[in-house]
SEMAR-841795 format. One record per residue (C-alpha): residue number from 1; x, y, z. Coordinates in nm, 2 decimals. Layout:
<atom num="NUM" c1="X" c2="Y" c3="Z"/>
...
***
This chain:
<atom num="1" c1="-6.58" c2="-0.67" c3="-6.62"/>
<atom num="2" c1="-6.84" c2="-0.73" c3="-6.39"/>
<atom num="3" c1="-6.88" c2="-0.35" c3="-6.36"/>
<atom num="4" c1="-6.84" c2="-0.30" c3="-6.72"/>
<atom num="5" c1="-7.16" c2="-0.55" c3="-6.75"/>
<atom num="6" c1="-7.36" c2="-0.35" c3="-6.52"/>
<atom num="7" c1="-7.31" c2="-0.01" c3="-6.67"/>
<atom num="8" c1="-7.39" c2="-0.18" c3="-7.02"/>
<atom num="9" c1="-7.71" c2="-0.33" c3="-6.85"/>
<atom num="10" c1="-7.75" c2="0.03" c3="-6.70"/>
<atom num="11" c1="-7.74" c2="0.20" c3="-7.06"/>
<atom num="12" c1="-7.96" c2="-0.04" c3="-7.19"/>
<atom num="13" c1="-8.25" c2="-0.03" c3="-6.96"/>
<atom num="14" c1="-8.22" c2="0.36" c3="-6.95"/>
<atom num="15" c1="-8.46" c2="0.46" c3="-7.23"/>
<atom num="16" c1="-8.70" c2="0.17" c3="-7.09"/>
<atom num="17" c1="-8.69" c2="0.35" c3="-6.77"/>
<atom num="18" c1="-8.79" c2="0.68" c3="-6.93"/>
<atom num="19" c1="-9.03" c2="0.49" c3="-7.17"/>
<atom num="20" c1="-9.18" c2="0.37" c3="-6.84"/>
<atom num="21" c1="-9.22" c2="0.71" c3="-6.65"/>
<atom num="22" c1="-9.36" c2="0.91" c3="-6.97"/>
<atom num="23" c1="-9.63" c2="0.60" c3="-7.00"/>
<atom num="24" c1="-9.77" c2="0.64" c3="-6.66"/>
<atom num="25" c1="-9.76" c2="1.01" c3="-6.67"/>
<atom num="26" c1="-10.00" c2="0.95" c3="-6.96"/>
<atom num="27" c1="-10.22" c2="0.71" c3="-6.79"/>
<atom num="28" c1="-10.24" c2="0.93" c3="-6.47"/>
<atom num="29" c1="-10.28" c2="1.29" c3="-6.63"/>
<atom num="30" c1="-10.62" c2="1.42" c3="-6.60"/>
<atom num="31" c1="-10.60" c2="1.60" c3="-6.93"/>
<atom num="32" c1="-10.48" c2="1.29" c3="-7.13"/>
<atom num="33" c1="-10.80" c2="1.08" c3="-7.30"/>
<atom num="34" c1="-10.59" c2="0.77" c3="-7.15"/>
<atom num="35" c1="-10.66" c2="0.86" c3="-6.83"/>
<atom num="36" c1="-11.02" c2="0.78" c3="-6.88"/>
<atom num="37" c1="-10.98" c2="0.43" c3="-7.04"/>
<atom num="38" c1="-11.05" c2="0.12" c3="-6.82"/>
<atom num="39" c1="-10.79" c2="0.02" c3="-6.58"/>
<atom num="40" c1="-10.58" c2="0.35" c3="-6.67"/>
<atom num="41" c1="-10.52" c2="0.36" c3="-6.28"/>
<atom num="42" c1="-10.32" c2="0.02" c3="-6.29"/>
<atom num="43" c1="-10.16" c2="0.09" c3="-6.61"/>
<atom num="44" c1="-10.01" c2="0.40" c3="-6.48"/>
<atom num="45" c1="-9.93" c2="0.24" c3="-6.15"/>
<atom num="46" c1="-9.77" c2="-0.05" c3="-6.34"/>
<atom num="47" c1="-9.53" c2="0.16" c3="-6.52"/>
<atom num="48" c1="-9.46" c2="0.40" c3="-6.26"/>
<atom num="49" c1="-9.31" c2="0.08" c3="-6.04"/>
<atom num="50" c1="-9.13" c2="-0.04" c3="-6.37"/>
<atom num="51" c1="-8.99" c2="0.33" c3="-6.36"/>
<atom num="52" c1="-8.86" c2="0.32" c3="-6.02"/>
<atom num="53" c1="-8.73" c2="-0.06" c3="-6.03"/>
<atom num="54" c1="-8.46" c2="0.05" c3="-6.36"/>
<atom num="55" c1="-8.40" c2="0.41" c3="-6.31"/>
<atom num="56" c1="-8.07" c2="0.50" c3="-6.18"/>
<atom num="57" c1="-8.07" c2="0.72" c3="-5.83"/>
<atom num="58" c1="-7.87" c2="1.01" c3="-5.76"/>
<atom num="59" c1="-7.70" c2="1.12" c3="-5.48"/>
<atom num="60" c1="-8.00" c2="1.30" c3="-5.26"/>
<atom num="61" c1="-7.96" c2="1.64" c3="-5.12"/>
<atom num="62" c1="-8.03" c2="1.71" c3="-4.73"/>
<atom num="63" c1="-8.25" c2="1.95" c3="-4.83"/>
<atom num="64" c1="-8.28" c2="2.14" c3="-4.50"/>
<atom num="65" c1="-8.35" c2="2.51" c3="-4.54"/>
<atom num="66" c1="-8.49" c2="2.55" c3="-4.20"/>
<atom num="67" c1="-8.50" c2="2.44" c3="-3.87"/>
<atom num="68" c1="-8.68" c2="2.52" c3="-3.53"/>
<atom num="69" c1="-8.51" c2="2.67" c3="-3.28"/>
<atom num="70" c1="-8.70" c2="2.71" c3="-2.99"/>
<atom num="71" c1="-9.02" c2="2.87" c3="-3.11"/>
<atom num="72" c1="-8.82" c2="3.07" c3="-3.41"/>
<atom num="73" c1="-8.79" c2="2.92" c3="-3.75"/>
<atom num="74" c1="-8.42" c2="2.99" c3="-3.90"/>
<atom num="75" c1="-8.27" c2="2.94" c3="-4.19"/>
<atom num="76" c1="-8.01" c2="2.67" c3="-4.32"/>
<atom num="77" c1="-7.72" c2="2.68" c3="-4.58"/>
<atom num="78" c1="-7.46" c2="2.38" c3="-4.65"/>
<atom num="79" c1="-7.12" c2="2.55" c3="-4.65"/>
<atom num="80" c1="-6.82" c2="2.34" c3="-4.74"/>
<atom num="81" c1="-6.59" c2="2.37" c3="-4.42"/>
<atom num="82" c1="-6.31" c2="2.17" c3="-4.57"/>
<atom num="83" c1="-6.28" c2="2.00" c3="-4.90"/>
<atom num="84" c1="-6.05" c2="1.66" c3="-4.93"/>
<atom num="85" c1="-6.02" c2="1.41" c3="-5.22"/>
<atom num="86" c1="-6.24" c2="1.15" c3="-5.07"/>
<atom num="87" c1="-6.47" c2="1.38" c3="-4.83"/>
<atom num="88" c1="-6.60" c2="1.72" c3="-4.78"/>
<atom num="89" c1="-6.65" c2="1.86" c3="-4.42"/>
<atom num="90" c1="-7.04" c2="2.02" c3="-4.45"/>
<atom num="91" c1="-7.12" c2="2.29" c3="-4.19"/>
<atom num="92" c1="-7.51" c2="2.35" c3="-4.17"/>
<atom num="93" c1="-7.49" c2="2.71" c3="-4.09"/>
<atom num="94" c1="-7.79" c2="2.85" c3="-3.92"/>
<atom num="95" c1="-7.92" c2="3.23" c3="-4.02"/>
<atom num="96" c1="-8.16" c2="3.46" c3="-3.81"/>
<atom num="97" c1="-8.24" c2="3.83" c3="-3.77"/>
<atom num="98" c1="-8.36" c2="3.75" c3="-3.42"/>
<atom num="99" c1="-8.08" c2="3.87" c3="-3.16"/>
<atom num="100" c1="-8.20" c2="3.69" c3="-2.90"/>
<atom num="101" c1="-8.21" c2="3.36" c3="-3.08"/>
<atom num="102" c1="-7.88" c2="3.44" c3="-3.26"/>
<atom num="103" c1="-7.71" c2="3.49" c3="-2.94"/>
<atom num="104" c1="-7.85" c2="3.13" c3="-2.81"/>
<atom num="105" c1="-7.73" c2="2.96" c3="-3.09"/>
<atom num="106" c1="-7.39" c2="3.15" c3="-3.07"/>
<atom num="107" c1="-7.35" c2="2.95" c3="-2.71"/>
<atom num="108" c1="-7.47" c2="2.61" c3="-2.82"/>
<atom num="109" c1="-7.23" c2="2.34" c3="-2.87"/>
<atom num="110" c1="-7.08" c2="2.24" c3="-3.19"/>
<atom num="111" c1="-7.10" c2="1.90" c3="-3.31"/>
<atom num="112" c1="-6.92" c2="1.65" c3="-3.57"/>
<atom num="113" c1="-7.13" c2="1.40" c3="-3.71"/>
<atom num="114" c1="-6.89" c2="1.12" c3="-3.89"/>
<atom num="115" c1="-7.13" c2="0.96" c3="-4.16"/>
<atom num="116" c1="-7.05" c2="0.59" c3="-4.24"/>
<atom num="117" c1="-6.88" c2="0.51" c3="-4.55"/>
<atom num="118" c1="-7.06" c2="0.24" c3="-4.58"/>
<atom num="119" c1="-7.23" c2="0.22" c3="-4.90"/>
<atom num="120" c1="-7.48" c2="0.49" c3="-4.84"/>
<atom num="121" c1="-7.46" c2="0.86" c3="-4.86"/>
<atom num="122" c1="-7.42" c2="1.09" c3="-4.55"/>
<atom num="123" c1="-7.79" c2="1.20" c3="-4.66"/>
<atom num="124" c1="-7.90" c2="0.88" c3="-4.48"/>
<atom num="125" c1="-7.85" c2="1.07" c3="-4.16"/>
<atom num="126" c1="-8.05" c2="1.33" c3="-4.28"/>
<atom num="127" c1="-8.28" c2="1.33" c3="-3.96"/>
<atom num="128" c1="-8.03" c2="1.31" c3="-3.75"/>
<atom num="129" c1="-7.87" c2="1.64" c3="-3.89"/>
<atom num="130" c1="-8.24" c2="1.81" c3="-3.86"/>
<atom num="131" c1="-8.28" c2="1.70" c3="-3.52"/>
<atom num="132" c1="-7.94" c2="1.80" c3="-3.41"/>
<atom num="133" c1="-7.96" c2="2.16" c3="-3.54"/>
<atom num="134" c1="-8.23" c2="2.27" c3="-3.28"/>
<atom num="135" c1="-8.00" c2="2.24" c3="-2.98"/>
<atom num="136" c1="-7.62" c2="2.26" c3="-3.20"/>
<atom num="137" c1="-7.40" c2="2.39" c3="-3.46"/>
<atom num="138" c1="-7.39" c2="2.09" c3="-3.66"/>
<atom num="139" c1="-7.08" c2="1.95" c3="-3.91"/>
<atom num="140" c1="-7.13" c2="1.64" c3="-4.09"/>
<atom num="141" c1="-6.85" c2="1.41" c3="-4.30"/>
<atom num="142" c1="-7.01" c2="1.40" c3="-4.67"/>
<atom num="143" c1="-6.77" c2="1.10" c3="-4.78"/>
<atom num="144" c1="-6.72" c2="1.12" c3="-5.20"/>
<atom num="145" c1="-6.80" c2="0.83" c3="-5.43"/>
<atom num="146" c1="-6.52" c2="0.69" c3="-5.51"/>
<atom num="147" c1="-6.56" c2="0.65" c3="-5.89"/>
<atom num="148" c1="-6.57" c2="1.05" c3="-5.89"/>
<atom num="149" c1="-6.20" c2="1.05" c3="-5.75"/>
<atom num="150" c1="-5.99" c2="1.06" c3="-6.03"/>
<atom num="151" c1="-5.69" c2="0.78" c3="-5.97"/>
<atom num="152" c1="-5.45" c2="1.05" c3="-5.97"/>
<atom num="153" c1="-5.56" c2="1.16" c3="-5.62"/>
<atom num="154" c1="-5.42" c2="0.83" c3="-5.47"/>
<atom num="155" c1="-5.57" c2="0.56" c3="-5.26"/>
<atom num="156" c1="-5.77" c2="0.61" c3="-4.94"/>
<atom num="157" c1="-5.72" c2="0.37" c3="-4.67"/>
<atom num="158" c1="-5.86" c2="0.30" c3="-4.31"/>
<atom num="159" c1="-5.58" c2="0.47" c3="-4.22"/>
<atom num="160" c1="-5.65" c2="0.81" c3="-4.43"/>
<atom num="161" c1="-6.01" c2="0.80" c3="-4.28"/>
<atom num="162" c1="-5.88" c2="0.78" c3="-3.91"/>
<atom num="163" c1="-5.65" c2="1.08" c3="-4.06"/>
<atom num="164" c1="-5.94" c2="1.30" c3="-4.22"/>
<atom num="165" c1="-6.10" c2="1.27" c3="-3.90"/>
<atom num="166" c1="-5.85" c2="1.41" c3="-3.64"/>
<atom num="167" c1="-5.79" c2="1.66" c3="-3.95"/>
<atom num="168" c1="-6.17" c2="1.78" c3="-3.90"/>
<atom num="169" c1="-6.18" c2="1.76" c3="-3.50"/>
<atom num="170" c1="-5.91" c2="2.01" c3="-3.52"/>
<atom num="171" c1="-6.07" c2="2.25" c3="-3.80"/>
<atom num="172" c1="-6.38" c2="2.29" c3="-3.56"/>
<atom num="173" c1="-6.19" c2="2.32" c3="-3.26"/>
<atom num="174" c1="-6.11" c2="2.17" c3="-2.92"/>
<atom num="175" c1="-6.46" c2="2.23" c3="-2.79"/>
<atom num="176" c1="-6.63" c2="1.99" c3="-3.02"/>
<atom num="177" c1="-6.85" c2="1.71" c3="-2.97"/>
<atom num="178" c1="-6.81" c2="1.39" c3="-3.17"/>
<atom num="179" c1="-7.11" c2="1.17" c3="-3.29"/>
<atom num="180" c1="-7.01" c2="0.85" c3="-3.48"/>
<atom num="181" c1="-7.30" c2="0.65" c3="-3.65"/>
<atom num="182" c1="-7.28" c2="0.26" c3="-3.72"/>
<atom num="183" c1="-6.92" c2="0.19" c3="-3.88"/>
<atom num="184" c1="-6.71" c2="0.53" c3="-3.81"/>
<atom num="185" c1="-6.74" c2="0.44" c3="-3.44"/>
<atom num="186" c1="-6.42" c2="0.23" c3="-3.47"/>
<atom num="187" c1="-6.21" c2="0.51" c3="-3.66"/>
<atom num="188" c1="-6.33" c2="0.80" c3="-3.46"/>
<atom num="189" c1="-6.22" c2="0.63" c3="-3.13"/>
<atom num="190" c1="-5.88" c2="0.54" c3="-3.32"/>
<atom num="191" c1="-5.87" c2="0.91" c3="-3.38"/>
<atom num="192" c1="-5.95" c2="1.06" c3="-3.03"/>
<atom num="193" c1="-5.73" c2="0.79" c3="-2.89"/>
<atom num="194" c1="-5.43" c2="0.89" c3="-3.10"/>
<atom num="195" c1="-5.49" c2="1.31" c3="-3.02"/>
<atom num="196" c1="-5.48" c2="1.19" c3="-2.65"/>
<atom num="197" c1="-5.16" c2="1.00" c3="-2.69"/>
<atom num="198" c1="-5.02" c2="1.30" c3="-2.85"/>
<atom num="199" c1="-5.12" c2="1.51" c3="-2.58"/>
<atom num="200" c1="-5.34" c2="1.70" c3="-2.81"/>
<atom num="201" c1="-5.65" c2="1.82" c3="-2.62"/>
<atom num="202" c1="-5.95" c2="1.58" c3="-2.75"/>
<atom num="203" c1="-6.32" c2="1.65" c3="-2.82"/>
<atom num="204" c1="-6.55" c2="1.74" c3="-2.50"/>
<atom num="205" c1="-6.74" c2="1.41" c3="-2.58"/>
<atom num="206" c1="-6.76" c2="1.09" c3="-2.81"/>
<atom num="207" c1="-7.12" c2="0.97" c3="-2.88"/>
<atom num="208" c1="-7.08" c2="0.65" c3="-3.03"/>
<atom num="209" c1="-7.38" c2="0.47" c3="-3.22"/>
<atom num="210" c1="-7.45" c2="0.10" c3="-3.32"/>
<atom num="211" c1="-7.10" c2="0.04" c3="-3.44"/>
<atom num="212" c1="-6.88" c2="-0.24" c3="-3.44"/>
<atom num="213" c1="-6.63" c2="-0.18" c3="-3.15"/>
<atom num="214" c1="-6.62" c2="-0.55" c3="-3.09"/>
<atom num="215" c1="-6.76" c2="-0.75" c3="-3.38"/>
<atom num="216" c1="-6.73" c2="-1.06" c3="-3.15"/>
<atom num="217" c1="-7.03" c2="-1.00" c3="-2.93"/>
<atom num="218" c1="-7.36" c2="-1.10" c3="-3.09"/>
<atom num="219" c1="-7.24" c2="-1.13" c3="-3.43"/>
<atom num="220" c1="-7.48" c2="-1.06" c3="-3.71"/>
<atom num="221" c1="-7.54" c2="-1.19" c3="-4.07"/>
<atom num="222" c1="-7.36" c2="-0.92" c3="-4.14"/>
<atom num="223" c1="-7.07" c2="-0.97" c3="-3.92"/>
<atom num="224" c1="-7.03" c2="-1.34" c3="-3.97"/>
<atom num="225" c1="-6.99" c2="-1.24" c3="-4.36"/>
<atom num="226" c1="-6.69" c2="-1.02" c3="-4.28"/>
<atom num="227" c1="-6.54" c2="-1.26" c3="-4.03"/>
<atom num="228" c1="-6.60" c2="-1.63" c3="-4.21"/>
<atom num="229" c1="-6.44" c2="-1.53" c3="-4.55"/>
<atom num="230" c1="-6.14" c2="-1.49" c3="-4.60"/>
<atom num="231" c1="-5.94" c2="-1.11" c3="-4.69"/>
<atom num="232" c1="-5.86" c2="-1.29" c3="-5.02"/>
<atom num="233" c1="-6.22" c2="-1.36" c3="-5.10"/>
<atom num="234" c1="-6.33" c2="-1.04" c3="-5.04"/>
<atom num="235" c1="-6.06" c2="-0.93" c3="-5.29"/>
<atom num="236" c1="-6.12" c2="-1.13" c3="-5.56"/>
<atom num="237" c1="-6.51" c2="-1.09" c3="-5.57"/>
<atom num="238" c1="-6.62" c2="-0.80" c3="-5.46"/>
<atom num="239" c1="-6.34" c2="-0.54" c3="-5.59"/>
<atom num="240" c1="-6.35" c2="-0.43" c3="-5.93"/>
<atom num="241" c1="-6.20" c2="-0.14" c3="-6.14"/>
<atom num="242" c1="-6.42" c2="0.21" c3="-6.27"/>
<atom num="243" c1="-6.49" c2="0.19" c3="-6.60"/>
<atom num="244" c1="-6.35" c2="0.44" c3="-6.85"/>
<atom num="245" c1="-6.66" c2="0.68" c3="-6.84"/>
<atom num="246" c1="-6.61" c2="0.81" c3="-6.47"/>
<atom num="247" c1="-6.33" c2="1.06" c3="-6.36"/>
<atom num="248" c1="-6.22" c2="0.78" c3="-6.11"/>
<atom num="249" c1="-6.15" c2="0.52" c3="-6.42"/>
<atom num="250" c1="-5.93" c2="0.24" c3="-6.32"/>
<atom num="251" c1="-5.97" c2="0.31" c3="-5.95"/>
<atom num="252" c1="-6.03" c2="-0.03" c3="-5.73"/>
<atom num="253" c1="-6.34" c2="0.00" c3="-5.59"/>
<atom num="254" c1="-6.59" c2="-0.18" c3="-5.43"/>
<atom num="255" c1="-6.90" c2="-0.10" c3="-5.63"/>
<atom num="256" c1="-7.22" c2="0.03" c3="-5.51"/>
<atom num="257" c1="-7.44" c2="-0.16" c3="-5.70"/>
<atom num="258" c1="-7.31" c2="-0.46" c3="-5.54"/>
<atom num="259" c1="-7.31" c2="-0.32" c3="-5.21"/>
<atom num="260" c1="-7.71" c2="-0.24" c3="-5.28"/>
<atom num="261" c1="-7.77" c2="-0.61" c3="-5.40"/>
<atom num="262" c1="-7.64" c2="-0.73" c3="-5.06"/>
<atom num="263" c1="-7.84" c2="-0.47" c3="-4.87"/>
<atom num="264" c1="-8.17" c2="-0.62" c3="-5.06"/>
<atom num="265" c1="-8.08" c2="-0.99" c3="-5.03"/>
<atom num="266" c1="-8.10" c2="-0.96" c3="-4.65"/>
<atom num="267" c1="-8.44" c2="-0.90" c3="-4.67"/>
<atom num="268" c1="-8.58" c2="-0.97" c3="-5.00"/>
<atom num="269" c1="-8.92" c2="-1.06" c3="-4.89"/>
<atom num="270" c1="-8.97" c2="-0.75" c3="-4.73"/>
<atom num="271" c1="-8.87" c2="-0.54" c3="-5.01"/>
<atom num="272" c1="-9.10" c2="-0.69" c3="-5.26"/>
<atom num="273" c1="-9.40" c2="-0.66" c3="-5.03"/>
<atom num="274" c1="-9.32" c2="-0.31" c3="-4.97"/>
<atom num="275" c1="-9.30" c2="-0.27" c3="-5.38"/>
<atom num="276" c1="-9.65" c2="-0.48" c3="-5.41"/>
<atom num="277" c1="-9.78" c2="-0.23" c3="-5.15"/>
<atom num="278" c1="-9.66" c2="0.08" c3="-5.34"/>
<atom num="279" c1="-9.86" c2="-0.06" c3="-5.64"/>
<atom num="280" c1="-10.17" c2="-0.08" c3="-5.45"/>
<atom num="281" c1="-10.08" c2="0.28" c3="-5.33"/>
<atom num="282" c1="-10.11" c2="0.44" c3="-5.61"/>
<atom num="283" c1="-10.39" c2="0.24" c3="-5.76"/>
<atom num="284" c1="-10.60" c2="0.32" c3="-5.45"/>
<atom num="285" c1="-10.44" c2="0.72" c3="-5.48"/>
<atom num="286" c1="-10.31" c2="0.70" c3="-5.11"/>
<atom num="287" c1="-10.05" c2="1.01" c3="-5.20"/>
<atom num="288" c1="-9.90" c2="0.96" c3="-4.84"/>
<atom num="289" c1="-9.80" c2="0.63" c3="-4.84"/>
<atom num="290" c1="-9.70" c2="0.69" c3="-5.21"/>
<atom num="291" c1="-9.44" c2="0.99" c3="-5.09"/>
<atom num="292" c1="-9.32" c2="0.82" c3="-4.82"/>
<atom num="293" c1="-9.23" c2="0.50" c3="-5.03"/>
<atom num="294" c1="-9.04" c2="0.72" c3="-5.28"/>
<atom num="295" c1="-8.83" c2="0.92" c3="-5.00"/>
<atom num="296" c1="-8.75" c2="0.58" c3="-4.87"/>
<atom num="297" c1="-8.61" c2="0.41" c3="-5.14"/>
<atom num="298" c1="-8.49" c2="0.74" c3="-5.32"/>
<atom num="299" c1="-8.24" c2="0.73" c3="-5.02"/>
<atom num="300" c1="-8.22" c2="0.37" c3="-4.97"/>
<atom num="301" c1="-8.17" c2="0.28" c3="-5.36"/>
<atom num="302" c1="-7.91" c2="0.56" c3="-5.40"/>
<atom num="303" c1="-7.52" c2="0.39" c3="-5.34"/>
<atom num="304" c1="-7.15" c2="0.53" c3="-5.41"/>
<atom num="305" c1="-6.85" c2="0.31" c3="-5.46"/>
<atom num="306" c1="-6.60" c2="0.26" c3="-5.15"/>
<atom num="307" c1="-6.25" c2="0.29" c3="-5.22"/>
<atom num="308" c1="-6.11" c2="-0.08" c3="-5.23"/>
<atom num="309" c1="-5.81" c2="-0.06" c3="-5.01"/>
<atom num="310" c1="-6.03" c2="0.13" c3="-4.71"/>
<atom num="311" c1="-6.30" c2="-0.16" c3="-4.75"/>
<atom num="312" c1="-6.04" c2="-0.45" c3="-4.71"/>
<atom num="313" c1="-5.86" c2="-0.24" c3="-4.45"/>
<atom num="314" c1="-6.17" c2="-0.23" c3="-4.29"/>
<atom num="315" c1="-6.25" c2="-0.60" c3="-4.26"/>
<atom num="316" c1="-5.93" c2="-0.72" c3="-4.21"/>
<atom num="317" c1="-5.86" c2="-0.47" c3="-3.89"/>
<atom num="318" c1="-6.21" c2="-0.46" c3="-3.78"/>
<atom num="319" c1="-6.34" c2="-0.80" c3="-3.86"/>
<atom num="320" c1="-6.11" c2="-1.01" c3="-3.88"/>
<atom num="321" c1="-5.81" c2="-0.93" c3="-3.71"/>
<atom num="322" c1="-5.98" c2="-0.69" c3="-3.42"/>
<atom num="323" c1="-5.71" c2="-0.51" c3="-3.36"/>
<atom num="324" c1="-5.90" c2="-0.20" c3="-3.16"/>
<atom num="325" c1="-6.00" c2="-0.47" c3="-2.90"/>
<atom num="326" c1="-5.67" c2="-0.63" c3="-2.94"/>
<atom num="327" c1="-5.45" c2="-0.33" c3="-2.85"/>
<atom num="328" c1="-5.27" c2="-0.46" c3="-3.19"/>
<atom num="329" c1="-5.39" c2="-0.17" c3="-3.44"/>
<atom num="330" c1="-5.10" c2="0.05" c3="-3.57"/>
<atom num="331" c1="-5.20" c2="0.38" c3="-3.78"/>
<atom num="332" c1="-4.99" c2="0.54" c3="-4.01"/>
<atom num="333" c1="-5.01" c2="0.92" c3="-3.98"/>
<atom num="334" c1="-4.97" c2="1.18" c3="-4.26"/>
<atom num="335" c1="-4.60" c2="1.23" c3="-4.15"/>
<atom num="336" c1="-4.58" c2="0.85" c3="-4.24"/>
<atom num="337" c1="-4.55" c2="0.79" c3="-3.86"/>
<atom num="338" c1="-4.64" c2="0.45" c3="-3.72"/>
<atom num="339" c1="-4.88" c2="0.52" c3="-3.38"/>
<atom num="340" c1="-5.06" c2="0.28" c3="-3.17"/>
<atom num="341" c1="-5.44" c2="0.30" c3="-3.11"/>
<atom num="342" c1="-5.44" c2="0.32" c3="-2.71"/>
<atom num="343" c1="-5.80" c2="0.43" c3="-2.62"/>
<atom num="344" c1="-5.70" c2="0.37" c3="-2.23"/>
<atom num="345" c1="-5.50" c2="0.71" c3="-2.28"/>
<atom num="346" c1="-5.82" c2="0.91" c3="-2.35"/>
<atom num="347" c1="-5.87" c2="1.09" c3="-2.02"/>
<atom num="348" c1="-6.10" c2="1.43" c3="-2.07"/>
<atom num="349" c1="-6.36" c2="1.30" c3="-2.34"/>
<atom num="350" c1="-6.66" c2="1.20" c3="-2.18"/>
<atom num="351" c1="-6.83" c2="0.87" c3="-2.34"/>
<atom num="352" c1="-7.18" c2="0.77" c3="-2.43"/>
<atom num="353" c1="-7.26" c2="0.45" c3="-2.61"/>
<atom num="354" c1="-7.61" c2="0.39" c3="-2.80"/>
<atom num="355" c1="-7.74" c2="0.07" c3="-2.92"/>
<atom num="356" c1="-8.06" c2="-0.04" c3="-3.07"/>
<atom num="357" c1="-8.24" c2="-0.31" c3="-2.89"/>
<atom num="358" c1="-8.32" c2="-0.50" c3="-3.24"/>
<atom num="359" c1="-8.00" c2="-0.40" c3="-3.41"/>
<atom num="360" c1="-7.96" c2="-0.67" c3="-3.68"/>
<atom num="361" c1="-7.62" c2="-0.49" c3="-3.81"/>
<atom num="362" c1="-7.40" c2="-0.46" c3="-3.54"/>
<atom num="363" c1="-7.56" c2="-0.65" c3="-3.25"/>
<atom num="364" c1="-7.59" c2="-0.63" c3="-2.86"/>
<atom num="365" c1="-7.26" c2="-0.51" c3="-2.67"/>
<atom num="366" c1="-7.08" c2="-0.44" c3="-2.95"/>
<atom num="367" c1="-7.09" c2="-0.04" c3="-2.90"/>
<atom num="368" c1="-7.05" c2="-0.07" c3="-2.53"/>
<atom num="369" c1="-6.76" c2="-0.25" c3="-2.57"/>
<atom num="370" c1="-6.58" c2="0.11" c3="-2.61"/>
<atom num="371" c1="-6.63" c2="0.13" c3="-2.20"/>
<atom num="372" c1="-6.41" c2="-0.14" c3="-2.18"/>
<atom num="373" c1="-6.11" c2="-0.02" c3="-2.38"/>
<atom num="374" c1="-6.14" c2="0.36" c3="-2.28"/>
<atom num="375" c1="-6.04" c2="0.28" c3="-1.93"/>
<atom num="376" c1="-5.90" c2="0.64" c3="-1.85"/>
<atom num="377" c1="-6.27" c2="0.79" c3="-1.87"/>
<atom num="378" c1="-6.38" c2="0.82" c3="-1.51"/>
<atom num="379" c1="-6.67" c2="0.59" c3="-1.49"/>
<atom num="380" c1="-6.89" c2="0.92" c3="-1.36"/>
<atom num="381" c1="-6.82" c2="1.06" c3="-1.76"/>
<atom num="382" c1="-6.94" c2="0.73" c3="-1.93"/>
<atom num="383" c1="-7.29" c2="0.60" c3="-1.95"/>
<atom num="384" c1="-7.48" c2="0.35" c3="-2.22"/>
<atom num="385" c1="-7.80" c2="0.37" c3="-2.34"/>
<atom num="386" c1="-8.07" c2="0.13" c3="-2.51"/>
<atom num="387" c1="-8.28" c2="0.18" c3="-2.75"/>
<atom num="388" c1="-8.60" c2="-0.03" c3="-2.68"/>
<atom num="389" c1="-8.81" c2="-0.12" c3="-2.93"/>
<atom num="390" c1="-8.51" c2="0.05" c3="-3.22"/>
<atom num="391" c1="-8.33" c2="-0.13" c3="-3.50"/>
<atom num="392" c1="-8.04" c2="-0.03" c3="-3.68"/>
<atom num="393" c1="-8.19" c2="0.28" c3="-3.84"/>
<atom num="394" c1="-8.38" c2="0.38" c3="-3.53"/>
<atom num="395" c1="-8.14" c2="0.47" c3="-3.32"/>
<atom num="396" c1="-8.04" c2="0.76" c3="-3.54"/>
<atom num="397" c1="-8.37" c2="0.82" c3="-3.78"/>
<atom num="398" c1="-8.74" c2="0.80" c3="-3.73"/>
<atom num="399" c1="-8.94" c2="0.82" c3="-3.42"/>
<atom num="400" c1="-8.76" c2="0.66" c3="-3.17"/>
<atom num="401" c1="-8.41" c2="0.86" c3="-3.25"/>
<atom num="402" c1="-8.63" c2="1.18" c3="-3.20"/>
<atom num="403" c1="-8.81" c2="1.10" c3="-2.92"/>
<atom num="404" c1="-8.62" c2="0.83" c3="-2.72"/>
<atom num="405" c1="-8.20" c2="0.87" c3="-2.83"/>
<atom num="406" c1="-8.20" c2="1.22" c3="-2.92"/>
<atom num="407" c1="-8.28" c2="1.35" c3="-2.56"/>
<atom num="408" c1="-8.04" c2="1.11" c3="-2.37"/>
<atom num="409" c1="-7.78" c2="1.27" c3="-2.63"/>
<atom num="410" c1="-7.83" c2="1.63" c3="-2.61"/>
<atom num="411" c1="-7.87" c2="1.62" c3="-2.25"/>
<atom num="412" c1="-7.55" c2="1.44" c3="-2.21"/>
<atom num="413" c1="-7.37" c2="1.69" c3="-2.46"/>
<atom num="414" c1="-7.52" c2="1.95" c3="-2.21"/>
<atom num="415" c1="-7.38" c2="1.81" c3="-1.90"/>
<atom num="416" c1="-7.06" c2="1.78" c3="-2.02"/>
<atom num="417" c1="-6.96" c2="2.05" c3="-2.23"/>
<atom num="418" c1="-6.71" c2="2.26" c3="-1.96"/>
***
């Protein structure tokens, strides 16, 4: 019922949002007589802010059309390498007519970036992808909004997530390097563990960044919520069915708008200040600050619905049973076989874990716990790196990612590509 009420509210606000957008332009356009009226800039800024607070945010694009490889700028094209009901594997194919650069790119390692399925779209990792493309062939998991997946496609569980990752690894090939950011560190470790247990060739390296491998360590507010509320509480309070105006009508989901409410509730004062500063920047005509605010919130406010089964499985497996670290996690394969997750079986894959000093999503030591599980990997092929001064997003986006974390990861991959 709540989802239906939200959709009704969204439909009600839509014309007001468009009216606010048009009014803002009326007071801001230099050819409009209203733009010369007293207080026109404040009126334009006010209407613009109302528009952005009430509009619906669509999934952003990656928008990566070119990238610098050495001294050469090369073209980039997105290609769907594998299409599954709940995810597309996207390849960022690079093109150039420069023969030496083409030879160089062909020799660079392939990296599978496993993006989080935790509210935001995979475009949240845009800066991660753009930076990695300088020295790597890059693939990324592009998770599909569950409300857009028809009910006849069936359910999607955490086990399916693990199986998807294995399929993508096999598709790219045994020389792939896997990078997981936040939530997928757990299913990626499970996927590689299962492959190792079966005797399959595993990726060259695993890069694990800011994820809840062991959520008991330095628990954050996010961890405490997941650990202190019962499974039944989550099922009864955050799970709803998709309304009939979407392809996934009737599917049980954790709605994106509820997740967004939770994101904002974590730091309400910061968001209020940010919007007020945006209003002042509009009045002052500070275009750079205005565009920076818009770019951030175009991404931050674009959310997707998560499949209910996957979300509830994650709550129970990762944050309540701690099945990975307790050695009690069994995953159902596509063939219906139950397989125990044994990270100690990984022998040949090198491991680097990365944490942010100020991470308030995955606390200190949660990702580093992977080293205690992956005892089969020689110590010489394992390392940990703390990004000083970085919060959760800073380890994969922004200046600290580009200047501190990325060089460590790039060099680690190069050192263990053979």
